[in-house]
N, C-alpha and C positions, 0 to 999 in steps of 0.2 A: 098662512106661512107654512112652508114645507118642513116636515119634521126630519131631523138628522138622525140617522141610525147609528147608535154607538158601536164602535168596533170592539170585538171581543178582546179581552186582555191577552197579551202574549204569554205563552207558557214559559216558565223558567228554563233557560238552557236551549230553547228551540233555535234561536238565532245562531248560537255557537255550533250547534249540531249541523245546521244547514251549511255553514261555511266549509269549504274544502280544506282538509287537513294538509298542512305543509309537508311536502315530500322531502325525505332525506336526500342529500346529494347523491348522484349516481355512483360516485366512487367509494362510498362507504361500504357497500356490499363487496366491491372488488378488493378493498383493503382486508376485509375479514376473510375472504376466500384465499388471498395470498398468504396471510398469516397462518391460516389452517394448513395450507400446503407445506409451508416451511416447518411448522410444528410436527406434522405427520411424516413428511418425506425427507426433510433436511435440505440444506443449501444446495446439494448436488442436483436436486430436482428442479431448481430454478435457473432460468437464464440470467446472464449478468445484469440485464436491465431490471429484471424482477427483484434480484437481490438489492440492487441500488434503490429501487422503489421502497423496499422495506426500511432501508437506512434513511430515506428522505421523509418517511411518514412522520417522524417526531420533529424533524426540522421544519416541515411545512404541513401543519395539521389540518388546514382548511382549504386544501386545493388538490386537484387531481395531479399527481406527480409523475404519472407514466410518461407524458410527453417530455418532461425535463429529464427523466432517467434515460430515455432513448436518445435525446439530444446529446447528453454527456457521453454515452457509449459511442455514438457516431463520431463525436469530436476526438475522443481520446483512445478508443479501441476496445477497452475491456474494463471490468470492475477494478482490477488492480491498478490500471493506468489512470483511472479517474481519481482514486483516493491518493495516488502518488503525485498527481499533478500539482504544480505550484499554485498557491491561492490566487495569484494574479491571472493565471491562465484560466482557472476555474471561473473567475469573475467575468471573463469574456463571454461566457454562455449566458444568454438571457434567462433570468429566473434564479440565478445563483447569487444569493446575498452573502454578506460577510459571515453571517451566522451559519448558513449552509456550508460554506467553504470550511469554516472552523470545525463543524461536525464531521465533515469528510476527512479532514486531517487528523481528527481524534481517532477515527477508525484506523487510519494508517499507523498512527502511533501505537494503538493497542495491538495491531498485528505484529509490529516489530517487537514489542515488549514480550508477547507470547513466544515468538520465535527465539528471542534471546534467552528466555527462561529455559528453553529446551536444551541449551548448550552450556548453561552457566556453570554447572558443577560436574561436568562429564569430560573425560579425555576426548579432545576434538577428533583425533585420528580414528577413534572407534565410534564416533557419532557423526560420520561424514554426511549422511542424508539430512540430519538435523542442521548441520552447519550450512549445507547448501540451501535449505529452506530459509534459514536466517538471512543469508546473504541475498537471496532472491527477494525476500520481503523488504530488505533494507535498501537495496540499490538497483535492482534489475530494471526498474521502470523510471528511473530518474532521467530527466531531460538533459542533464549535464554529466560529463565524466566525473567520477569520484574515485579516489584511490584510498583504500583502507589497508591498515596493517593490524593483524590479530597477533598479539604478543602472548607467548605461552611459557609456562614454567617447565620444570624437569619432568613432570607427570603429564605434560601436554594439556594442562588445564588453562583456561583463558585467564590471563592477567588483565588485559585491557584490549579494547577494540577502538582504534582511533583513526579518524580521517586525517590523512597526511596531506591531502590536496584536493581541491575542486577546480575544474577547468571549464572548457567550452564543450560543445557537442562532440568533439573528436580529439581533445588533447587535455592532459593534466600534467603539469610539471611535477616531477618526482626527483628527490635528491637522496641518493643512496647513503651518504654520510649522515644525513638527518635521521634516516631510518635506523642506522647503526647507533647513533647517539642516544636515541630514545630507547632502543632495546637495552642498552647498557644501564640507563637510568632505572629501568623497570626490572633489572636483573633477569631478563628473558633469556631463555636458552634456545628458543626456536620461534619462528614467525610463520604466518601464512599471509600471503599478499592477496588482495582482491581489488578488482576494479570493474566498472561496467562499460558497456558499449551502447550508447543511446541509439545507435543505428538499428539495434536489435540483433545483429549478427555477432556472436561471441568469438568468432575466429580470431586468434591472436595475430597482431600485426608484427612486422619486422621490428618496429620500435618497442612493442611490448616485450618481445623476446630479448632484445639487447638490454633494455632497462632491467629486466629480471636477472640476467646474467651479471650485470654490473653490481646489483645488490648482493648476489651470491658471492662475488669476488671480494667485496668489502667485508661481508660478515664472516666468511670462512675463517680468516686468521683469528677472529675473536671467539671462535667456538660456538657460533650461533647458526643454527640450521634453518634453511629456507625449505619448509616442507612442500610448499606448492604455491603457485600463483593461479588463482581462479578468476576467469573473466565471465561476467554475467551479461546476458542479453535477454530480450523478451522471448527469443526463440530457444533458450536453453543456456548451457554454460560450457566452458572449455577449461580443461586442466592442463597447464603446461607440463606438469609432471606426467600426467596420463598420456600426453602426446610425445613424451620423451624429449622435450625441448629444454629441460633443465635436469 
């Protein structure tokens, strides 16, 4: 009978050492490099899609988010336009869940809150750049027209910022007597009007000019001053007072 040779016992841990180590996903190193660039050079050193990637890291922790970030920028145009987009439109992009859309809208809300804080306790006429930043963050990238009235006290401090109407992509109904009624309720002595042009071009239309002059006509006998009407667009802003149209 042939003798069987006993196999030597396996050394502890040898099998585990021989098995190939599981590699970390390729995007892990990319995430760390992007975070480092942001920490060392700031947001201005990043392209819009890269800043969007950073925002998506927490929303989607286990997937490469660069393709989604680039798809969102292609669809909407810029970081600001992505976070300003309606949740339903964001959801049209493959990979955007309800949670991702909610996180993006949170970023938009935080930006608005920061911009509003910059004008909260300051005379608006001496904080014009901060006011423009606030209005831009609030409405410049909206897909529908929105008409706002900023009500001011005697020191030109903000009493209230209220949306008086929302409309379509190119029209918002505005009622001068409603603006006057609300100004009296708030004891406002001055107002600043603002609305956006979703087309991106802030050039005032004939209807914008006529509506502004109607509001001035209604408020003037009440001793309420219309300081300006600012029109916001993706490409900048226009001031009717600066253009000498009121």
